[in-house]
BAFI-892748 format. One record per atom (N, C-alpha, C): x, y, z. Coordinates in steps of 0.02 Angstrom, whole numbers, plus 50000, padded with zeros to 5 digits. Layout:
BAFI-892748
XYZ
...
This chain:
BAFI-892748
462604592652402
462154587652366
462614584552317
462654577852315
462934574752255
462394570852220
462584569452155
462114565452116
461874559152149
462304555852190
462154549752215
461524550252273
461554555852293
460974557252348
460264556552328
459864553252360
459244551352334
458784558052338
458334557852294
457924564352293
457454566452355
457334560852394
456974561552456
457474564652503
458124562252505
458614565052553
458784572252538
458834573652478
458864580452454
458384585152482
457734583052465
457124586952488
457154588152560
457334582152598
457294582852673
457854588152696
458454588352659
458984592452674
458664599852664
458424600952605
458104606952583
457614609152641
457144605252654
456694606552711
456914609152773
457574605552794
457834608052865
458114615352854
458184617652799
458534623952790
458054629352764
457564627152732
457134632652692
456434631652709
456034637252707
455304636652718
455024635052655
454804629152642
454574626952580
453924630452558
453644633852601
452964638152585
453194644552535
453864645152535
454114650252478
453884648652414
453804641752403
453684639152337
453034636752326
452734637052272
452074634252258
452064627652234
452604625652200
452694618852162
453394616352178
453314609752200
453894606052216
453884599252171
454264598552120
454274592652077
454904588652084
454794582152078
455434576752081
455424573452016
455974573351983
456074569851923
456674564551935
456424558851955
456934553251975
457334551751915
457124551051848
457574549151788
458024553951784
457934560451800
458424566351789
458814567051858
458584564051904
458924565751973
458854572851992
458184575151984
458074583251989
457554584652030
457604589052068
457084593152104
457004600052072
456424601852067
456184608852034
455764612152094
456004617652116
455574621652158
455314627352116
454734628652117
454434634552077
453974638952128
454184645352124
453774650652155
453774656952134
453574662152160
453554669152143
454174672252156
454464676952116
454994680352137
454944683952200
455424682852243
455354686452310
456034686352335
456134690352390
456804690352420
456934683752454
456484680052486
456564673752514
456744668952463
456454668652400
456614664052348
457274664952317
457444670952316
458184672552287
458634670652334
458544671752407
459024669252449
459064661252453
458544657952441
458574650152439
459024649252374
458934652252311
459374651152259
460184652352280
460244657452310
460904659752327
461224654152376
460804652252432
461054647852470
461324641352441
460914638452392
461034631952353
461514632852291
461784638952287
462194640652232
461874639052163
461214641652153
460814641052095
460844648252061
461214649952008
461244656551983
460534657251932
460264662651945
459694663851918
459804668351860
459454667151804
459444671851747
458834673251717
458734677551682
458014679851655
457914676351588
457354672651574
457214669651522
456764673351488
456914676551424
456444680951392
455904677351362
455954671051344
455364667751317
454754666551362
454994664951425
454444664251472
454314669951529
454854674151528
454714679151576
454904677351656
455174671451657
455344668551720
456124669451738
456294668751802
456964668651822
457084660951836
457594658351799
457734651551805
458544649951819
458584644451849
459274642851862
459334635951895
459934632551886
459994626651920
460694626351949
460774621551994
461424621052026
461994617451977
462594616151996
463134614851961
462964607951930
462774602951973
462664596151946
461974595551919
461544599851919
460834599751891
460354595651929
460454594951995
460054591152035
459484596152069
459584602652069
459114607752094
459024612452050
458364613452027
458204619051982
457694623252012
457784629552003
457274634752037
456984638851977
456324639651977
455934644051927
455654648751967
455704655251956
455314660951987
454934664651937
454294665151949
453784668951909
453584675251949
453354680351904
453134686151943
452394686551953
């Protein structure tokens, strides 16, 4: 995925690979060219993060696992 790829095209690409039911919230931020997937911490959700090279780290303030890919176009937030 590159910055030039539209958010809809990114979402379609993700949809082809991932069961979106793994996530309970999918948000598009056109001004930031970002998709955010939010779901519960699960093996399936961690596999999605790994597949899209989204390194997850624990955020002590929120208690969530959070990460984004290298160009910032895909952000994943996992809650317990």
